[in-house]
C-alpha positions as CSV (number, residue, x, y, z in Angstrom):
1,M,-5.6,50.9,4.5
2,T,-1.9,50.8,3.7
3,Q,0.3,53.8,3.5
4,S,0.4,54.1,-0.2
5,D,-3.2,53.8,-0.6
6,S,-3.3,56.7,1.8
7,G,-1.0,58.6,0.3
8,G,-2.6,58.1,-3.1
9,R,-5.5,59.2,-2.1
10,S,-4.6,62.9,-0.3
11,L,-2.1,63.1,-3.8
12,N,-5.9,62.7,-5.9
13,L,-7.1,65.2,-3.6
14,L,-4.7,67.6,-3.8
15,R,-4.6,67.3,-7.3
16,E,-8.7,67.7,-7.6
17,L,-8.3,70.9,-5.3
18,S,-6.0,72.7,-8.1
19,D,-7.8,71.5,-10.8
20,Q,-10.7,73.4,-9.3
21,A,-9.2,76.2,-8.2
22,V,-7.7,76.6,-11.5
23,L,-11.0,75.7,-13.4
24,E,-12.8,78.5,-11.0
25,V,-10.2,81.5,-11.6
26,I,-10.7,80.4,-15.6
27,F,-14.6,80.8,-15.5
28,R,-14.0,83.9,-13.8
29,D,-11.4,86.3,-15.2
30,G,-10.6,83.9,-18.9
31,P,-9.1,84.0,-21.1
32,I,-6.2,84.2,-19.1
33,T,-2.5,82.7,-18.8
34,R,-0.9,79.9,-17.2
35,P,1.3,83.0,-15.1
36,E,-1.3,84.9,-13.9
37,I,-3.9,81.7,-12.8
38,A,-0.4,81.0,-10.9
39,E,-0.8,84.5,-9.3
40,H,-4.2,84.4,-8.8
41,T,-4.4,80.8,-7.4
42,G,-0.9,81.0,-5.3
43,L,-0.3,77.4,-6.7
44,S,3.1,76.2,-8.4
45,K,4.0,77.2,-11.8
46,P,4.1,73.4,-12.5
47,T,1.3,72.4,-10.5
48,V,-1.3,74.8,-12.4
49,S,0.2,73.5,-16.2
50,D,-0.8,70.3,-15.3
51,A,-4.3,71.1,-13.8
52,V,-4.6,73.3,-17.3
53,R,-3.3,69.9,-19.6
54,R,-6.1,68.2,-17.4
55,L,-8.5,70.1,-18.4
56,V,-8.0,70.7,-21.9
57,Q,-7.9,66.9,-22.0
58,A,-11.5,67.0,-20.4
59,R,-12.9,69.4,-22.9
60,L,-13.5,71.9,-20.1
61,V,-10.6,74.4,-21.6
62,R,-9.2,75.4,-24.4
63,P,-5.9,77.3,-25.3
64,M,-7.3,81.0,-26.9
65,G,-4.3,81.7,-28.4
66,V,-0.7,83.6,-27.6
67,R,-1.2,86.8,-25.9
68,P,1.6,89.0,-27.3
69,G,3.1,91.9,-24.9
70,K,6.2,91.7,-22.7
71,P,9.5,91.3,-24.5
72,G,10.6,86.9,-24.8
73,R,8.2,83.8,-25.1
74,S,4.0,85.1,-25.0
75,P,2.4,83.1,-22.8
76,V,-1.1,81.2,-24.4
77,S,-4.3,82.5,-22.9
78,Y,-7.0,80.0,-21.8
79,A,-10.8,80.2,-21.4
80,V,-14.0,77.7,-20.7
81,D,-14.0,75.8,-23.5
82,N,-17.7,76.7,-25.3
83,A,-18.6,73.1,-26.0
84,A,-18.3,72.8,-22.5
85,G,-22.3,73.0,-22.3
86,F,-25.1,74.8,-21.6
87,V,-28.2,76.0,-19.7
88,V,-31.9,76.6,-20.0
89,G,-33.8,79.1,-18.2
90,V,-37.4,79.1,-18.3
91,D,-40.2,81.2,-16.8
92,I,-43.7,79.8,-16.5
93,G,-46.0,83.0,-16.2
94,G,-49.6,83.8,-16.0
95,T,-49.5,85.9,-19.3
96,N,-46.3,84.7,-21.1
97,L,-43.9,82.0,-21.0
98,R,-40.0,82.7,-21.8
99,V,-37.6,80.5,-22.5
100,A,-33.4,81.3,-22.9
101,A,-30.3,79.6,-23.3
102,V,-27.1,81.0,-22.3
103,D,-23.9,79.5,-22.3
104,I,-21.7,78.7,-19.5
105,Y,-20.9,82.8,-18.6
106,G,-24.2,83.7,-18.8
107,E,-23.8,84.6,-22.5
108,K,-27.1,84.5,-24.4
109,L,-27.8,81.3,-27.1
110,A,-31.5,81.7,-28.1
111,S,-34.4,82.9,-26.5
112,E,-38.2,82.8,-27.2
113,E,-41.8,84.3,-25.9
114,Q,-44.8,83.0,-25.9
115,P,-48.5,84.1,-24.6
116,T,-49.4,81.4,-22.3
117,D,-51.8,78.9,-23.3
118,K,-54.8,79.0,-21.4
119,D,-56.4,75.9,-22.4
120,S,-55.0,73.4,-19.8
121,T,-52.2,72.6,-18.0
122,R,-51.3,69.9,-20.9
123,A,-51.6,72.5,-23.2
124,V,-49.0,74.5,-21.3
125,A,-46.7,71.6,-20.6
126,R,-46.5,70.7,-24.4
127,Q,-45.6,74.8,-25.0
128,V,-42.7,74.3,-22.3
129,Y,-41.5,71.3,-23.8
130,E,-41.8,72.4,-27.3
131,M,-40.0,75.9,-26.9
132,V,-37.1,74.0,-23.6
133,R,-37.0,71.6,-27.1
134,D,-36.0,74.4,-29.3
135,A,-33.4,76.3,-27.2
136,I,-31.7,73.1,-26.2
137,R,-31.5,72.1,-30.2
138,T,-30.0,75.9,-30.9
139,A,-27.7,76.1,-28.3
140,G,-26.3,72.5,-28.5
141,A,-25.6,73.1,-32.3
142,T,-22.3,75.0,-30.7
143,H,-21.9,74.6,-27.1
144,G,-22.7,71.0,-26.6
145,Q,-24.8,69.0,-24.0
146,L,-27.4,70.8,-21.6
147,L,-26.2,70.8,-18.0
148,G,-29.1,72.1,-16.3
149,L,-32.7,73.4,-16.4
150,G,-33.9,76.4,-14.2
151,V,-37.3,77.4,-14.1
152,S,-39.4,80.0,-12.5
153,T,-42.9,79.7,-11.5
154,P,-45.8,81.7,-9.8
155,G,-47.0,80.1,-6.3
156,V,-45.1,78.9,-3.1
157,V,-42.5,76.2,-4.0
158,D,-42.1,73.8,-0.9
159,P,-38.6,73.9,0.4
160,V,-38.1,70.4,1.3
161,T,-40.3,68.3,-1.7
162,H,-40.3,71.0,-4.1
163,R,-43.7,70.8,-5.2
164,V,-45.7,74.0,-6.1
165,T,-48.2,74.3,-3.0
166,S,-50.5,77.0,-3.8
167,L,-50.8,79.5,-7.4
168,A,-51.1,83.3,-7.7
169,Y,-52.5,82.6,-10.9
170,N,-55.0,80.7,-12.4
171,I,-53.0,79.2,-15.7
172,S,-54.7,76.1,-15.6
173,P,-58.4,76.0,-15.8
174,D,-58.4,72.0,-14.8
175,G,-56.8,72.5,-11.9
176,A,-54.0,70.0,-12.2
177,Y,-50.5,72.0,-12.3
178,D,-47.9,70.1,-13.5
179,P,-46.3,71.7,-16.8
180,L,-42.8,70.5,-16.2
181,A,-44.0,66.8,-16.6
182,L,-43.1,66.5,-20.2
183,I,-39.3,68.1,-19.8
184,R,-38.9,66.1,-16.3
185,D,-39.5,63.4,-18.3
186,R,-37.7,64.0,-20.9
187,Y,-34.2,65.4,-20.0
188,D,-31.7,63.6,-17.5
189,V,-30.4,67.3,-15.8
190,P,-31.4,69.0,-12.6
191,L,-34.3,70.4,-13.1
192,L,-33.9,73.8,-10.2
193,V,-37.8,75.1,-9.5
194,D,-38.7,78.2,-7.5
195,N,-40.9,80.8,-7.0
196,N,-40.9,83.6,-9.7
197,I,-40.6,86.5,-7.2
198,N,-37.8,84.5,-5.1
199,L,-36.0,83.8,-8.7
200,A,-36.5,87.6,-10.2
201,A,-34.7,88.7,-6.9
202,I,-31.8,86.6,-7.7
203,G,-32.1,87.5,-11.5
204,E,-31.4,91.0,-9.8
205,K,-28.8,89.9,-7.7
206,W,-26.6,88.7,-11.0
207,R,-28.2,91.0,-13.8
208,G,-29.8,94.0,-12.0
209,L,-29.8,96.6,-9.7
210,A,-28.6,94.6,-6.9
211,T,-25.2,93.3,-8.1
212,G,-22.6,93.3,-5.2
213,V,-26.0,94.5,-3.1
214,S,-26.0,92.1,0.2
215,N,-29.8,93.1,1.4
216,F,-32.4,93.8,-0.6
217,V,-35.9,92.9,-1.4
218,F,-37.4,92.8,-4.8
219,V,-41.1,93.9,-4.9
220,S,-43.4,92.9,-7.4
221,I,-46.9,94.7,-7.9
222,G,-48.7,93.2,-11.6
223,A,-50.9,90.5,-11.9
224,G,-49.9,89.2,-8.2
225,V,-48.2,91.1,-5.3
226,G,-44.7,89.4,-3.6
227,M,-41.6,89.6,-2.6
228,G,-38.2,87.7,-2.9
229,I,-35.7,88.7,0.2
230,V,-32.1,88.6,0.3
231,L,-30.1,89.1,3.5
232,S,-26.5,88.6,3.8
233,D,-26.4,87.3,0.2
234,E,-28.7,84.6,0.3
235,L,-32.2,83.8,-0.6
236,V,-34.7,83.8,2.3
237,R,-37.3,80.8,1.9
238,G,-38.9,80.8,5.1
239,A,-40.6,77.4,7.3
240,H,-43.0,76.8,4.1
241,G,-41.1,78.6,1.5
242,A,-43.8,81.4,1.9
243,A,-41.3,84.4,3.2
244,G,-42.3,87.4,1.1
245,E,-46.0,86.5,1.0
246,I,-46.6,90.2,1.7
247,C,-50.1,90.3,-0.2
248,Y,-51.5,89.0,3.6
249,L,-50.2,92.0,5.1
250,P,-53.3,93.3,7.1
251,F,-53.3,96.8,5.6
252,T,-57.0,96.7,5.0
253,A,-60.1,98.4,6.7
254,D,-60.5,94.9,8.7
255,P,-58.0,92.4,8.5
256,F,-60.3,89.7,10.1
257,D,-62.5,89.2,7.2
258,D,-62.4,86.1,4.9
259,R,-61.6,87.7,1.6
260,H,-58.0,88.5,3.7
261,R,-57.2,85.1,4.7
262,M,-58.4,83.2,1.6
263,H,-56.9,85.6,-0.8
264,G,-55.1,88.7,0.8
265,A,-56.8,91.2,0.7
266,F,-53.7,93.9,0.5
267,E,-53.1,92.3,-3.4
268,D,-56.9,92.8,-4.0
269,E,-56.1,96.5,-3.9
270,V,-52.7,96.9,-5.4
271,A,-52.3,94.0,-7.7
272,A,-53.9,94.8,-11.4
273,A,-57.5,93.7,-11.1
274,G,-57.4,96.2,-7.9
275,V,-56.5,99.4,-9.9
276,M,-58.9,98.8,-12.5
277,A,-61.9,98.4,-10.3
278,A,-60.4,101.4,-8.8
279,A,-61.0,102.8,-12.2
280,A,-64.0,101.3,-12.8
281,A,-65.3,103.1,-9.6
282,R,-65.1,106.5,-10.9
283,T,-66.9,108.4,-13.2
284,D,-65.0,111.4,-13.7
285,W,-62.9,110.5,-16.4
286,I,-62.0,112.6,-19.5
287,G,-63.2,110.6,-22.0
288,D,-63.7,107.2,-22.3
289,R,-62.9,104.8,-18.9
290,P,-58.8,103.4,-19.5
291,Q,-59.1,99.8,-20.2
292,T,-55.5,98.9,-19.2
293,V,-53.2,99.4,-16.4
294,E,-50.5,100.8,-18.4
295,E,-53.5,103.1,-20.1
296,L,-54.2,104.2,-16.3
297,F,-50.9,105.0,-16.0
298,A,-49.7,106.7,-19.1
299,R,-53.1,109.5,-18.7
300,A,-51.6,109.7,-15.1
301,A,-49.4,112.7,-16.2
302,D,-52.2,115.2,-16.7
303,E,-55.9,113.5,-15.7
304,P,-57.0,114.1,-12.2
305,A,-58.4,110.8,-12.0
306,A,-55.7,108.6,-12.7
307,Q,-53.5,110.7,-11.0
308,E,-55.4,110.0,-7.5
309,I,-55.5,106.3,-8.0
310,V,-51.6,106.4,-8.9
311,Q,-51.4,108.4,-5.6
312,D,-53.5,105.5,-3.8
313,E,-51.7,103.0,-5.0
314,A,-48.5,104.3,-4.1
315,K,-49.7,105.2,-0.8
316,H,-50.2,101.4,-0.5
317,V,-46.9,100.5,-1.4
318,G,-44.8,103.2,0.2
319,T,-46.5,101.3,3.6
320,A,-46.0,97.9,3.1
321,I,-42.0,98.7,2.0
322,A,-41.8,101.2,5.0
323,A,-42.6,97.9,7.2
324,V,-40.5,96.0,5.0
325,C,-38.0,98.5,5.8
326,A,-38.8,98.4,9.9
327,M,-38.2,94.4,9.9
328,L,-35.4,93.9,7.5
329,D,-33.5,97.0,7.0
330,P,-32.9,96.8,3.8
331,A,-30.0,98.9,1.6
332,L,-31.9,98.3,-1.7
333,V,-35.8,97.9,-2.4
334,V,-36.3,97.2,-6.0
335,L,-39.9,97.7,-8.0
336,G,-41.2,95.2,-10.6
337,G,-43.9,93.7,-12.1
338,G,-46.3,95.7,-14.4
339,I,-47.3,97.8,-12.1
340,G,-44.4,98.1,-9.9
341,S,-41.8,98.6,-12.4
342,N,-43.8,101.8,-14.3
343,P,-41.5,104.7,-13.3
344,A,-44.8,107.2,-12.6
345,L,-45.1,105.0,-9.3
346,L,-41.9,105.8,-8.0
347,R,-41.3,109.1,-6.9
348,P,-45.1,109.3,-4.7
349,V,-44.0,105.6,-3.2
350,R,-40.1,107.2,-2.2
351,E,-42.5,109.5,-0.7
352,T,-44.9,108.0,1.1
353,T,-42.1,105.6,2.5
354,A,-39.9,108.6,3.9
355,A,-42.6,110.0,5.4
356,L,-43.5,106.5,8.0
357,V,-39.4,105.6,8.4
358,P,-36.5,107.8,9.4
359,L,-34.5,104.9,8.0
360,M,-35.2,103.8,4.5
361,A,-33.5,101.9,1.9
362,R,-32.6,103.2,-1.7
363,I,-35.5,102.4,-3.6
364,E,-35.3,102.0,-7.6
365,T,-37.3,100.5,-10.4
366,S,-36.3,97.3,-11.6
367,L,-33.9,98.1,-14.8
368,L,-34.9,93.7,-15.8
369,R,-38.2,94.2,-15.6
370,E,-40.4,91.4,-17.2
371,Q,-37.0,89.5,-17.8
372,A,-36.0,89.6,-14.1
373,A,-37.5,85.7,-13.0
374,L,-35.5,84.5,-16.1
375,H,-32.4,85.7,-15.4
376,G,-32.9,84.4,-11.7
377,A,-33.6,80.7,-13.5
378,L,-30.7,80.6,-15.9
379,A,-28.6,82.0,-12.3
380,I,-29.6,78.9,-10.7
381,A,-29.2,76.5,-13.4
382,L,-25.5,78.1,-14.1
383,R,-24.8,78.0,-10.5
384,E,-26.0,73.9,-10.9
385,A,-24.1,73.9,-13.9
386,R,-20.8,75.2,-12.8
387,D,-21.0,73.1,-10.1
388,A,-21.0,69.9,-12.6
389,L,-18.2,70.8,-14.2
390,F,-16.0,70.8,-11.5
391,R,-17.2,67.8,-10.7
392,R,-16.7,66.4,-14.0
393,G,-13.5,68.0,-14.8
394,I,-11.2,66.5,-11.8
395,R,-12.7,62.9,-12.3
396,A,-12.3,63.2,-16.3
397,V,-8.6,62.7,-16.1
398,P,-6.3,60.5,-15.0
């Protein structure tokens, strides 16, 4: 390598680093002026001006107009260009499918929710593809190209192969499970797949109660039971992608029976099926027995039978949270899922946990509710998309 070659490569590297620093500041703080960018980055004003020029030519950044204020020449502010692209998030649930598209700032461009097709994997795959296609058409009309797809799925996702190795819900009677086949073949963009509870935790970190919290867990109680763990701002997946599978906590009369080993007896007791089984076993209802979990919790306000079931549920959940607090010492526990996010559960869960551990986390009910996993899918797609924009931006203009 000649001295000239070495010097040229060094200059290119410095330019790339400057462009990325400028683009990051515009992402975070835009609309923002060039003097403000220089102040935020520590770069010289000429370096910032050159970087902004290149990013505008690459259609990553656009001028937003003159910002009035101080005497003298008013500076132009800059923001990331709407046409730079967008991402789509998918939440595949046993009951509902949810799809949304957001711009690179995370602002919603399109969203749709449908009941999950129960006929076959092929039907689910077609349904996912059509919903994603419609979201892309809507967002692409004004915001350029698709940059990434994030997908939330039930089951354990292997951290190495990214394949689903087991299912929390049986959404596919034919036994196969690849509802992403059509979109994987159709769209040449990063397809990021993770477990729905993990992504619910990421969603809470991005847009929910856990914003700014470095150590927390998301506990989901609904059709199934699971937990997402975030420690030191990093999602914990475990060696097999199964970290947080609290359905196997041995809080049952006989944790050595086959039912617990195969299915998780703790889940059988606290998930929706277990709650309704407890309701069916009682005969002291005032009027007809409740037919849904929602109805049962609504009647807990003034009906003894419902109150006792809710208290038993809170005791099980609070015991599990106490064990989690003893092991992980999280600052926050977010309760989610169709059962976990019910406000009637919060106070008795707090009381149970407080009675078992001296140092307990703050326990709250999710504000994102059933949208948490979808927010997580969008968040991981956005992270990948922004990285791609940085790479595209620093290569686009000589």
